[in-house]
KEVEXTI-32046 format. One line per 5 residues: their letters; for each residue x, y, z of N, C-alpha, C. Coordinates in nm, 4 decimals, padded with zeros to 6 digits, always signed. Layout:
<recs>
A	X/Y/Z/X/Y/Z/X/Y/Z ~ ...
</recs>
This chain:
<recs>
MAMPT	+00.0804/-00.1160/+00.0012/-00.0029/-00.0032/+00.0026/+00.0889/+00.1251/-00.0009 ~ +00.0623/+00.2101/-00.0982/+00.1528/+00.3365/-00.1034/+00.1148/+00.4254/+00.0034 ~ +00.2228/+00.4892/+00.0590/+00.2023/+00.5863/+00.1656/+00.1569/+00.7140/+00.1027 ~ +00.0539/+00.7884/+00.1651/+00.0082/+00.9158/+00.1174/+00.1172/+01.0221/+00.1252 ~ +00.1210/+01.1032/+00.0326/+00.2212/+01.2075/+00.0341/+00.1520/+01.3460/+00.0545
DPLLN	+00.2234/+01.4310/+00.1263/+00.1734/+01.5671/+00.1509/+00.1970/+01.6573/+00.0312 ~ +00.1005/+01.7107/-00.0319/+00.1217/+01.7853/-00.1437/+00.2045/+01.9185/-00.1126 ~ +00.2000/+01.9633/+00.0171/+00.2770/+02.0816/+00.0490/+00.4255/+02.0558/+00.0656 ~ +00.4586/+01.9225/+00.0781/+00.5975/+01.8845/+00.0966/+00.6591/+01.8445/-00.0372 ~ +00.5716/+01.8018/-00.1321/+00.6241/+01.7538/-00.2608/+00.5384/+01.8122/-00.3708
LQIGG	+00.5565/+01.9432/-00.4013/+00.4750/+02.0082/-00.4877/+00.5487/+02.0629/-00.6051 ~ +00.5132/+02.0242/-00.7246/+00.5765/+02.0686/-00.8458/+00.4678/+02.1449/-00.9236 ~ +00.5048/+02.2622/-00.9683/+00.4151/+02.3519/-01.0412/+00.4522/+02.3568/-01.1863 ~ +00.3506/+02.3432/-01.2766/+00.3753/+02.3667/-01.4172/+00.4889/+02.2808/-01.4674 ~ +00.5741/+02.3481/-01.5491/+00.6834/+02.2746/-01.6117/+00.8063/+02.2684/-01.5300
GGSAA	+00.7898/+02.2108/-01.4105/+00.9108/+02.1843/-01.3286/+00.9490/+02.2945/-01.2317 ~ +00.8644/+02.3982/-01.2234/+00.9002/+02.5065/-01.1317/+00.8821/+02.4606/-00.9872 ~ +00.9700/+02.4926/-00.9029/+00.9629/+02.4511/-00.7678/+00.8825/+02.5404/-00.6809 ~ +00.7878/+02.4907/-00.6101/+00.7020/+02.5753/-00.5225/+00.7898/+02.6273/-00.4028 ~ +00.8901/+02.5433/-00.3670/+00.9719/+02.5850/-00.2535/+01.0523/+02.7164/-00.2920
VKLFL	+01.0996/+02.7239/-00.4144/+01.1690/+02.8398/-00.4651/+01.0763/+02.9581/-00.4613 ~ +00.9530/+02.9386/-00.5071/+00.8636/+03.0567/-00.5200/+00.8204/+03.0940/-00.3774 ~ +00.8067/+02.9983/-00.2853/+00.7707/+03.0341/-00.1493/+00.8859/+03.1088/-00.0823 ~ +01.0086/+03.0781/-00.1138/+01.1206/+03.1479/-00.0645/+01.1270/+03.2871/-00.1170 ~ +01.1019/+03.3040/-00.2443/+01.0995/+03.4408/-00.2975/+00.9889/+03.5207/-00.2442
LLTAL	+00.8705/+03.4667/-00.2144/+00.7597/+03.5289/-00.1574/+00.7895/+03.5801/-00.0211 ~ +00.8463/+03.4906/+00.0624/+00.8844/+03.5275/+00.2019/+00.9975/+03.6354/+00.2021 ~ +01.0872/+03.6250/+00.1054/+01.1903/+03.7287/+00.1014/+01.1291/+03.8632/+00.0645 ~ +01.0294/+03.8665/-00.0247/+00.9683/+03.9879/-00.0639/+00.8895/+04.0429/+00.0542 ~ +00.8212/+03.9631/+00.1262/+00.7495/+04.0047/+00.2412/+00.8349/+04.0658/+00.3537
SFATS	+00.9496/+04.0089/+00.3681/+01.0452/+04.0613/+00.4666/+01.0951/+04.2007/+00.4313 ~ +01.0868/+04.2383/+00.3040/+01.1264/+04.3733/+00.2612/+01.0048/+04.4625/+00.2396 ~ +00.8830/+04.4172/+00.2820/+00.7615/+04.4889/+00.2509/+00.7646/+04.6265/+00.3085 ~ +00.8070/+04.6381/+00.4311/+00.8087/+04.7729/+00.5015/+00.8978/+04.8709/+00.4311 ~ +01.0105/+04.8268/+00.3879/+01.1073/+04.9112/+00.3111/+01.0510/+04.9516/+00.1773
VIVSL	+00.9839/+04.8589/+00.1134/+00.9238/+04.8890/-00.0169/+00.8111/+04.9885/-00.0032 ~ +00.7220/+04.9720/+00.0989/+00.6219/+05.0648/+00.1181/+00.6668/+05.2084/+00.1496 ~ +00.7715/+05.2151/+00.2317/+00.8260/+05.3517/+00.2633/+00.8980/+05.4153/+00.1461 ~ +00.9768/+05.3342/+00.0710/+01.0616/+05.3975/-00.0298/+01.0119/+05.3981/-00.1718 ~ +00.9100/+05.3157/-00.2024/+00.8643/+05.3074/-00.3411/+00.7149/+05.3304/-00.3665
TSFTR	+00.6505/+05.3891/-00.2631/+00.5090/+05.4184/-00.2719/+00.4786/+05.5546/-00.2277 ~ +00.3549/+05.5918/-00.2241/+00.3122/+05.7254/-00.1856/+00.3010/+05.7442/-00.0315 ~ +00.3364/+05.6409/+00.0404/+00.3220/+05.6405/+00.1861/+00.4002/+05.7547/+00.2497 ~ +00.5191/+05.7788/+00.2178/+00.6030/+05.8800/+00.2757/+00.5395/+06.0126/+00.2703 ~ +00.4979/+06.0559/+00.1533/+00.4351/+06.1901/+00.1364/+00.3123/+06.2061/+00.2228
IVIVM	+00.2292/+06.1008/+00.2208/+00.0997/+06.1081/+00.2986/+00.1206/+06.1207/+00.4434 ~ +00.2078/+06.0385/+00.4942/+00.2232/+06.0359/+00.6425/+00.2952/+06.1650/+00.6878 ~ +00.3919/+06.2153/+00.6137/+00.4585/+06.3439/+00.6532/+00.3642/+06.4570/+00.6521 ~ +00.2794/+06.4702/+00.5515/+00.1857/+06.5811/+00.5446/+00.0904/+06.5748/+00.6649 ~ +00.0332/+06.4515/+00.6897/-00.0521/+06.4325/+00.8010/+00.0114/+06.4679/+00.9383
SFVRQ	+00.1421/+06.4353/+00.9433/+00.2137/+06.4704/+01.0728/+00.2255/+06.6172/+01.0815 ~ +00.2537/+06.6904/+00.9781/+00.2504/+06.8396/+00.9832/+00.1191/+06.8930/+01.0287 ~ +00.0093/+06.8307/+00.9793/-00.1254/+06.8800/+01.0295/-00.1455/+06.8581/+01.1717 ~ -00.1040/+06.7436/+01.2165/-00.1164/+06.7115/+01.3631/-00.0389/+06.8070/+01.4449 ~ +00.0855/+06.8414/+01.4075/+00.1674/+06.9329/+01.4853/+00.1142/+07.0761/+01.4700
GLGTP	+00.0693/+07.1111/+01.3577/+00.0024/+07.2431/+01.3384/-00.1112/+07.2726/+01.4276 ~ -00.1979/+07.1635/+01.4443/-00.3151/+07.1760/+01.5245/-00.2842/+07.1829/+01.6704 ~ -00.1568/+07.1410/+01.7031/-00.1192/+07.1404/+01.8503/-00.1679/+07.0217/+01.9207 ~ -00.1947/+06.9098/+01.8473/-00.2417/+06.7819/+01.9140/-00.1467/+06.6739/+01.8785 ~ -00.0255/+06.6784/+01.9292/+00.0761/+06.5806/+01.8928/+00.0386/+06.4330/+01.9144
QLPPN	-00.0538/+06.4102/+01.9913/-00.0967/+06.2705/+02.0285/-00.2312/+06.2355/+01.9588 ~ -00.2958/+06.3244/+01.8919/-00.4277/+06.3039/+01.8290/-00.4207/+06.3520/+01.6792 ~ -00.4634/+06.2667/+01.5903/-00.4945/+06.1255/+01.6010/-00.3723/+06.0460/+01.6411 ~ -00.4004/+05.9328/+01.7115/-00.2866/+05.8488/+01.7526/-00.2071/+05.7999/+01.6350 ~ -00.0851/+05.7588/+01.6665/+00.0053/+05.7116/+01.5587/-00.0582/+05.5943/+01.4808
QVLLG	-00.1204/+05.5023/+01.5539/-00.1842/+05.3915/+01.4843/-00.2931/+05.4326/+01.3838 ~ -00.3731/+05.5279/+01.4217/-00.4790/+05.5811/+01.3341/-00.4161/+05.6547/+01.2096 ~ -00.3143/+05.7323/+01.2400/-00.2470/+05.8093/+01.1346/-00.1843/+05.7101/+01.0298 ~ -00.1101/+05.6140/+01.0819/-00.0463/+05.5165/+00.9973/-00.1476/+05.4343/+00.9256 ~ -00.2572/+05.3988/+00.9935/-00.3627/+05.3225/+00.9244/-00.4231/+05.3978/+00.8062
LALAM	-00.4504/+05.5232/+00.8311/-00.5089/+05.6077/+00.7234/-00.4097/+05.6258/+00.6077 ~ -00.2857/+05.6447/+00.6467/-00.1788/+05.6577/+00.5403/-00.1644/+05.5332/+00.4540 ~ -00.1728/+05.4217/+00.5271/-00.1636/+05.2889/+00.4504/-00.2851/+05.2658/+00.3619 ~ -00.4120/+05.3085/+00.4112/-00.5271/+05.2910/+00.3313/-00.5212/+05.3819/+00.2035 ~ -00.4765/+05.5000/+00.2245/-00.4639/+05.5916/+00.1102/-00.3469/+05.5482/+00.0161
TGFVM	-00.2468/+05.4912/+00.0704/-00.1393/+05.4386/-00.0112/-00.1895/+05.3208/-00.0966 ~ -00.2577/+05.2362/-00.0360/-00.3212/+05.1265/-00.1214/-00.4131/+05.1765/-00.2269 ~ -00.4886/+05.2801/-00.1996/-00.5732/+05.3399/-00.3028/-00.4927/+05.3980/-00.4192 ~ -00.3868/+05.4745/-00.3824/-00.3035/+05.5367/-00.4891/-00.2276/+05.4356/-00.5705 ~ -00.1755/+05.3271/-00.5022/-00.0924/+05.2329/-00.5629/-00.1667/+05.1237/-00.6277
APTAT	-00.2962/+05.1118/-00.6181/-00.3797/+05.0041/-00.6695/-00.3527/+04.9818/-00.8211 ~ -00.3562/+05.0909/-00.9056/-00.3332/+05.0613/-01.0501/-00.1961/+05.0037/-01.0739 ~ -00.0911/+05.0515/-01.0067/+00.0433/+05.0010/-01.0257/+00.0528/+04.8579/-00.9819 ~ -00.0082/+04.8253/-00.8638/-00.0067/+04.6891/-00.8138/-00.0788/+04.5962/-00.9025 ~ -00.1934/+04.6418/-00.9591/-00.2627/+04.5595/-01.0584/-00.1826/+04.5258/-01.1790
KVWDD	-00.1127/+04.6205/-01.2296/-00.0283/+04.5975/-01.3512/+00.0839/+04.4971/-01.3150 ~ +00.1430/+04.5082/-01.1962/+00.2527/+04.4237/-01.1572/+00.2012/+04.2795/-01.1492 ~ +00.0768/+04.2667/-01.0915/+00.0193/+04.1304/-01.0805/-00.0184/+04.0749/-01.2111 ~ -00.0839/+04.1511/-01.2981/-00.1315/+04.0954/-01.4256/-00.0237/+04.0737/-01.5191 ~ +00.0820/+04.1553/-01.5216/+00.1864/+04.1440/-01.6250/+00.3047/+04.0545/-01.5833
ALGPY	+00.3251/+04.0487/-01.4453/+00.4456/+03.9824/-01.4005/+00.4213/+03.8737/-01.3018 ~ +00.3703/+03.9087/-01.1829/+00.3657/+03.8120/-01.0727/+00.2695/+03.6998/-01.0982 ~ +00.1478/+03.7319/-01.1471/+00.0547/+03.6284/-01.1812/+00.1025/+03.5240/-01.2784 ~ +00.1502/+03.5720/-01.3992/+00.2073/+03.4767/-01.4966/+00.3311/+03.4011/-01.4469 ~ +00.4076/+03.4620/-01.3611/+00.5262/+03.3912/-01.3044/+00.4856/+03.2797/-01.2138
LEDKL	+00.3881/+03.3062/-01.1302/+00.3336/+03.1975/-01.0390/+00.2718/+03.0827/-01.1140 ~ +00.2193/+03.1176/-01.2322/+00.1577/+03.0138/-01.3186/+00.2500/+02.9554/-01.4109 ~ +00.3827/+02.9867/-01.3967/+00.4885/+02.9307/-01.4893/+00.4718/+02.9657/-01.6326 ~ +00.4120/+03.0845/-01.6571/+00.3970/+03.1396/-01.7873/+00.5116/+03.2310/-01.8295 ~ +00.5878/+03.2720/-01.7252/+00.6999/+03.3635/-01.7453/+00.8178/+03.3151/-01.6725
PQDQA	+00.9399/+03.3188/-01.7266/+01.0607/+03.2937/-01.6495/+01.0860/+03.4085/-01.5501 ~ +01.1737/+03.3809/-01.4573/+01.1976/+03.4809/-01.3468/+01.2518/+03.6087/-01.3967 ~ +01.3496/+03.6070/-01.4889/+01.4107/+03.7324/-01.5349/+01.3110/+03.8206/-01.6078 ~ +01.2240/+03.7594/-01.6933/+01.1209/+03.8324/-01.7656/+01.0177/+03.8925/-01.6660 ~ +00.9808/+03.8153/-01.5721/+00.8874/+03.8602/-01.4732/+00.9336/+03.9794/-01.3944
MAKAA	+01.0652/+03.9746/-01.3590/+01.1205/+04.0890/-01.2867/+01.1205/+04.2110/-01.3747 ~ +01.1535/+04.1955/-01.4998/+01.1614/+04.3095/-01.5881/+01.0206/+04.3712/-01.6076 ~ +00.9153/+04.2896/-01.6254/+00.7797/+04.3308/-01.6409/+00.7312/+04.3931/-01.5161 ~ +00.7722/+04.3461/-01.3990/+00.7263/+04.4001/-01.2727/+00.7831/+04.5372/-01.2466 ~ +00.9118/+04.5577/-01.2946/+00.9831/+04.6833/-01.2721/+00.9226/+04.7943/-01.3595
APVRE	+00.8636/+04.7604/-01.4686/+00.8130/+04.8673/-01.5669/+00.7087/+04.9561/-01.5050 ~ +00.5952/+04.9014/-01.4530/+00.4970/+04.9895/-01.3916/+00.5464/+05.0687/-01.2678 ~ +00.6302/+04.9974/-01.1891/+00.6915/+05.0603/-01.0742/+00.7729/+05.1841/-01.1172 ~ +00.8572/+05.1637/-01.2179/+00.9397/+05.2757/-01.2653/+00.8534/+05.3898/-01.3236 ~ +00.7467/+05.3512/-01.3894/+00.6584/+05.4559/-01.4461/+00.5972/+05.5376/-01.3357
FLLKQ	+00.5532/+05.4793/-01.2279/+00.5016/+05.5559/-01.1173/+00.6159/+05.6424/-01.0528 ~ +00.7274/+05.5901/-01.0343/+00.8324/+05.6667/-00.9682/+00.8694/+05.7877/-01.0508 ~ +00.8853/+05.7723/-01.1783/+00.9309/+05.8793/-01.2618/+00.8238/+05.9919/-01.2745 ~ +00.7021/+05.9539/-01.2664/+00.5894/+06.0586/-01.2702/+00.5941/+06.1490/-01.1528 ~ +00.6471/+06.1011/-01.0407/+00.6500/+06.1828/-00.9199/+00.7895/+06.2352/-00.8899
TRTED	+00.8875/+06.2145/-00.9740/+01.0253/+06.2577/-00.9475/+01.0549/+06.3792/-01.0261 ~ +01.1244/+06.4681/-00.9625/+01.1699/+06.5976/-01.0243/+01.2950/+06.5695/-01.1103 ~ +01.2993/+06.6455/-01.2166/+01.4144/+06.6297/-01.3045/+01.5482/+06.6577/-01.2352 ~ +01.5454/+06.7601/-01.1481/+01.6674/+06.7956/-01.0821/+01.7261/+06.6828/-00.9972 ~ +01.6317/+06.6060/-00.9356/+01.6741/+06.4951/-00.8448/+01.7314/+06.3805/-00.9324
LKLFY	+01.6639/+06.3537/-01.0453/+01.7225/+06.2497/-01.1351/+01.8622/+06.2927/-01.1794 ~ +01.8772/+06.4173/-01.2132/+02.0057/+06.4715/-01.2649/+02.1129/+06.4548/-01.1560 ~ +02.0750/+06.4826/-01.0325/+02.1666/+06.4671/-00.9191/+02.2299/+06.3264/-00.9183 ~ +02.1433/+06.2304/-00.9261/+02.1931/+06.0876/-00.9020/+02.2698/+06.0413/-01.0334 ~ +02.2293/+06.0908/-01.1449/+02.3116/+06.0559/-01.2693/+02.4488/+06.1196/-01.2623
EAANQ	+02.4521/+06.2450/-01.2112/+02.5881/+06.3084/-01.1951/+02.6717/+06.2412/-01.0904 ~ +02.6066/+06.2010/-00.9776/+02.6794/+06.1318/-00.8682/+02.7355/+06.0004/-00.9180 ~ +02.6635/+05.9295/-01.0070/+02.7060/+05.8048/-01.0586/+02.8020/+05.8217/-01.1848 ~ +02.8338/+05.9458/-01.2232/+02.9146/+05.9711/-01.3371/+02.8585/+05.9051/-01.4634 ~ +02.7245/+05.9105/-01.4761/+02.6563/+05.8580/-01.5951/+02.5990/+05.9750/-01.6731
GRPVQ	+02.5965/+05.9560/-01.7998/+02.5389/+06.0585/-01.8957/+02.3837/+06.0520/-01.8778 ~ +02.3264/+06.1570/-01.9143/+02.1778/+06.1655/-01.9055/+02.1208/+06.0658/-02.0095 ~ +02.0073/+06.0036/-01.9701/+01.9497/+05.9031/-02.0569/+01.8926/+05.9663/-02.1809 ~ +01.9045/+05.9095/-02.2943/+01.8517/+05.9559/-02.4199/+01.7065/+05.9173/-02.4211 ~ +01.6302/+05.9709/-02.5155/+01.4906/+05.9498/-02.5252/+01.4637/+05.8035/-02.5512
GEEVP	+01.3754/+05.7439/-02.4741/+01.3467/+05.5998/-02.4959/+01.4324/+05.5079/-02.4066 ~ +01.5355/+05.5551/-02.3473/+01.6208/+05.4764/-02.2637/+01.5586/+05.4663/-02.1282 ~ +01.5614/+05.3424/-02.0720/+01.4991/+05.3163/-01.9372/+01.5895/+05.3755/-01.8298 ~ +01.5330/+05.4340/-01.7294/+01.6052/+05.4875/-01.6094/+01.6082/+05.3683/-01.5147 ~ +01.7304/+05.3277/-01.4753/+01.7417/+05.2083/-01.3784/+01.6799/+05.2477/-01.2485
LTVAA	+01.6305/+05.1479/-01.1821/+01.5659/+05.1613/-01.0479/+01.6618/+05.2127/-00.9446 ~ +01.7974/+05.1812/-00.9636/+01.8963/+05.2254/-00.8648/+01.9049/+05.3753/-00.8654 ~ +01.8677/+05.4384/-00.9775/+01.8607/+05.5896/-00.9879/+01.7208/+05.6410/-00.9560 ~ +01.6205/+05.5754/-01.0138/+01.4838/+05.6219/-00.9925/+01.4408/+05.6214/-00.8494 ~ +01.4782/+05.5136/-00.7777/+01.4242/+05.4997/-00.6339/+01.4756/+05.6097/-00.5450
PAFMI	+01.6110/+05.6363/-00.5345/+01.6498/+05.7461/-00.4446/+01.6075/+05.8878/-00.4946 ~ +01.6062/+05.9057/-00.6286/+01.5561/+06.0325/-00.6741/+01.4072/+06.0523/-00.6359 ~ +01.3330/+05.9466/-00.6420/+01.1886/+05.9520/-00.6035/+01.1790/+05.9880/-00.4612 ~ +01.2559/+05.9297/-00.3705/+01.2502/+05.9519/-00.2282/+01.2853/+06.1007/-00.1973 ~ +01.3836/+06.1534/-00.2614/+01.4201/+06.2928/-00.2409/+01.3114/+06.3863/-00.2869
SELTT	+01.2526/+06.3536/-00.4058/+01.1382/+06.4322/-00.4491/+01.0234/+06.4257/-00.3607 ~ +00.9949/+06.3113/-00.3045/+00.8792/+06.2849/-00.2148/+00.9006/+06.3765/-00.0873 ~ +01.0197/+06.3767/-00.0367/+01.0425/+06.4477/+00.0834/+01.0246/+06.5979/+00.0567 ~ +01.0722/+06.6452/-00.0574/+01.0646/+06.7841/-00.0891/+00.9182/+06.8205/-00.1079 ~ +00.8393/+06.7403/-00.1799/+00.6985/+06.7604/-00.2005/+00.6177/+06.7590/-00.0675
AFRMG	+00.6442/+06.6539/+00.0177/+00.5803/+06.6496/+00.1354/+00.5979/+06.7685/+00.2345 ~ +00.7250/+06.8155/+00.2395/+00.7546/+06.9261/+00.3275/+00.6939/+07.0560/+00.2701 ~ +00.6875/+07.0676/+00.1395/+00.6256/+07.1871/+00.0738/+00.4774/+07.1854/+00.1123 ~ +00.4045/+07.0713/+00.0923/+00.2686/+07.0644/+00.1229/+00.2426/+07.0836/+00.2760 ~ +00.3281/+07.0260/+00.3585/+00.3085/+07.0421/+00.4987/+00.3258/+07.1840/+00.5433
LYVYI	+00.4199/+07.2634/+00.4797/+00.4399/+07.3994/+00.5099/+00.3124/+07.4798/+00.4775 ~ +00.2489/+07.4496/+00.3578/+00.1304/+07.5258/+00.3234/+00.0196/+07.5028/+00.4211 ~ +00.0158/+07.3836/+00.4869/-00.0877/+07.3494/+00.5877/-00.0501/+07.4197/+00.7172 ~ +00.0720/+07.4171/+00.7509/+00.1244/+07.4616/+00.8855/+00.1165/+07.6140/+00.8994 ~ +00.1413/+07.6876/+00.7957/+00.1544/+07.8350/+00.8077/+00.0201/+07.8929/+00.8542
PLLVI	-00.0981/+07.8589/+00.7956/-00.2221/+07.9187/+00.8368/-00.2491/+07.8891/+00.9922 ~ -00.2199/+07.7696/+01.0298/-00.2364/+07.7333/+01.1723/-00.1404/+07.8118/+01.2648 ~ -00.0262/+07.8388/+01.2148/+00.0779/+07.9099/+01.2936/+00.0302/+08.0626/+01.3051 ~ -00.0307/+08.1100/+01.1957/-00.0798/+08.2481/+01.2043/-00.2002/+08.2649/+01.3077 ~ -00.2769/+08.1632/+01.3235/-00.3764/+08.1667/+01.4316/-00.3063/+08.1708/+01.5679
DLLVA	-00.2031/+08.0928/+01.5871/-00.1253/+08.0969/+01.7119/-00.0738/+08.2342/+01.7436 ~ -00.0113/+08.2970/+01.6333/+00.0448/+08.4329/+01.6548/-00.0612/+08.5362/+01.6903 ~ -00.1725/+08.5247/+01.6204/-00.2881/+08.6165/+01.6431/-00.3361/+08.6068/+01.7845 ~ -00.3576/+08.4863/+01.8263/-00.4077/+08.4636/+01.9678/-00.3042/+08.5209/+02.0654 ~ -00.1768/+08.4900/+02.0482/-00.0786/+08.5364/+02.1431/-00.0685/+08.6870/+02.1449
TVLMS	-00.0883/+08.7542/+02.0281/-00.0847/+08.9008/+02.0226/-00.2021/+08.9601/+02.0960 ~ -00.3222/+08.8976/+02.0695/-00.4377/+08.9497/+02.1370/-00.4309/+08.9359/+02.2873 ~ -00.3829/+08.8234/+02.3346/-00.3727/+08.8037/+02.4767/-00.2734/+08.9029/+02.5364 ~ -00.1592/+08.9234/+02.4716/-00.0663/+09.0171/+02.5258/-00.1204/+09.1612/+02.5281 ~ -00.1977/+09.1991/+02.4210/-00.2537/+09.3326/+02.4188/-00.3610/+09.3517/+02.5269
LGMMM	-00.4282/+09.2404/+02.5745/-00.5261/+09.2470/+02.6792/-00.4590/+09.2303/+02.8129 ~ -00.3336/+09.2199/+02.8186/-00.2610/+09.1990/+02.9486/-00.2797/+09.0643/+03.0100 ~ -00.3196/+08.9739/+02.9335/-00.3431/+08.8312/+02.9850/-00.2199/+08.7451/+02.9596 ~ -00.1053/+08.7894/+03.0041/+00.0158/+08.7187/+02.9693/+00.0304/+08.5890/+03.0526 ~ -00.0504/+08.5758/+03.1549/-00.0365/+08.4490/+03.2312/-00.1214/+08.3408/+03.1704
VPPTL	-00.2044/+08.3705/+03.0676/-00.2900/+08.2714/+03.0042/-00.2098/+08.2070/+02.8916 ~ -00.1904/+08.0739/+02.8904/-00.1169/+08.0092/+02.7857/-00.1874/+08.0261/+02.6505 ~ -00.1173/+08.0766/+02.5469/-00.1870/+08.0961/+02.4141/-00.2524/+07.9727/+02.3644 ~ -00.1888/+07.8539/+02.3918/-00.2468/+07.7261/+02.3313/-00.3840/+07.6943/+02.3973 ~ -00.4155/+07.7456/+02.5183/-00.5386/+07.7259/+02.5768/-00.6544/+07.7875/+02.5000
VSLPL	-00.6153/+07.8912/+02.4239/-00.7211/+07.9608/+02.3434/-00.7144/+07.9236/+02.2030 ~ -00.5894/+07.9043/+02.1459/-00.5677/+07.8778/+02.0106/-00.6112/+07.7418/+01.9712 ~ -00.5920/+07.6414/+02.0573/-00.6223/+07.5033/+02.0207/-00.7686/+07.4840/+01.9880 ~ -00.8701/+07.5222/+02.0700/-01.0118/+07.5053/+02.0224/-01.0401/+07.5954/+01.9036 ~ -00.9785/+07.7084/+01.8888/-01.0002/+07.7878/+01.7752/-00.9518/+07.7264/+01.6475
KLGVF	-00.8284/+07.6641/+01.6501/-00.7754/+07.5971/+01.5329/-00.8617/+07.4761/+01.5007 ~ -00.8998/+07.4034/+01.5969/-00.9821/+07.2834/+01.5791/-01.1117/+07.3283/+01.5118 ~ -01.1756/+07.4373/+01.5610/-01.2977/+07.4824/+01.4975/-01.2892/+07.5229/+01.3584 ~ -01.1798/+07.5987/+01.3263/-01.1572/+07.6343/+01.1874/-01.1271/+07.5201/+01.1020 ~ -01.0514/+07.4247/+01.1538/-01.0192/+07.3063/+01.0707/-01.1443/+07.2208/+01.0434
LLADG	-01.2347/+07.2109/+01.1401/-01.3567/+07.1311/+01.1204/-01.4565/+07.2070/+01.0302 ~ -01.4708/+07.3413/+01.0475/-01.5640/+07.4166/+00.9613/-01.5168/+07.4089/+00.8181 ~ -01.3891/+07.4022/+00.7925/-01.3341/+07.3930/+00.6592/-01.3371/+07.2532/+00.6088 ~ -01.3811/+07.1616/+00.6824/-01.3809/+07.0166/+00.6475/-01.2356/+06.9753/+00.6151 ~ -01.1487/+06.9981/+00.7117/-01.0016/+06.9874/+00.6896/-00.9627/+06.8463/+00.6408
WHLLA	-01.0127/+06.7417/+00.7032/-00.9623/+06.6105/+00.6665/-01.0037/+06.5722/+00.5207 ~ -01.1207/+06.6221/+00.4794/-01.1668/+06.5966/+00.3463/-01.0764/+06.6727/+00.2432 ~ -01.0482/+06.8017/+00.2765/-00.9601/+06.8778/+00.1926/-00.8164/+06.8265/+00.1862 ~ -00.7670/+06.7749/+00.2964/-00.6339/+06.7232/+00.3059/-00.6253/+06.5985/+00.2252 ~ -00.7230/+06.5009/+00.2431/-00.7193/+06.3783/+00.1646/-00.7317/+06.4065/+00.0117
GSLLR	-00.8189/+06.5015/-00.0197/-00.8408/+06.5322/-00.1593/-00.7082/+06.5882/-00.2232 ~ -00.6449/+06.6831/-00.1500/-00.5184/+06.7515/-00.2014/-00.4127/+06.6389/-00.2161 ~ -00.4006/+06.5469/-00.1209/-00.2914/+06.4414/-00.1236/-00.3260/+06.3528/-00.2527 ~ -00.4482/+06.3104/-00.2620/-00.4797/+06.2240/-00.3777/-00.4578/+06.2872/-00.5068 ~ -00.4960/+06.4168/-00.5205/-00.4785/+06.4931/-00.6485/-00.3302/+06.5148/-00.6758
SF	-00.2496/+06.5181/-00.5669/-00.1042/+06.5478/-00.5905/-00.0361/+06.4283/-00.6607 ~ -00.1016/+06.3089/-00.6689/-00.0417/+06.1931/-00.7390/-00.0944/+06.1857/-00.8776
</recs>
């Protein structure tokens, strides 16, 4: 009587592709998931701008970090959904079904990622890394390597995020200054300005439907 075999221990997919190799590659990719989300997606811009808003409102603990990160991840998933769909349809899905070899799958997966990165990257930042690598500028139609596109994208994202955060922070700072000036003119120097400015800023932010405007501005920026 033949002993039963566990399909998870002895699994061959398609034309001889090893499930163990694919499982190893999947686990390796998952181990770098956090780095990929931070460096190759819209997450950095979203979470920095939201942090600026929280600091500008004067509520450094509200919303809590878990809520802020959860909202940033949800918006990142929304923004990156078209790119992720292309990666799955053109590369990862066919590779797991043994319709593409590994090298072709990697090349096809890099294409939509590169397209997203370059759309959000400033020309000056690309030029910086090409010059640092002593490489000539790419000619028309030449692909920009991910080793150049990724760091240039991160620099551009930081610049864009801080610019957007500044635009949000300044009006809230003006309210702080106005409140402090009024209190000083009234001789109420013992009253902390934040005691008055905090509810005032929250009221203005809510009346302007601030979270809706912030989310809309972030989504349109991509």
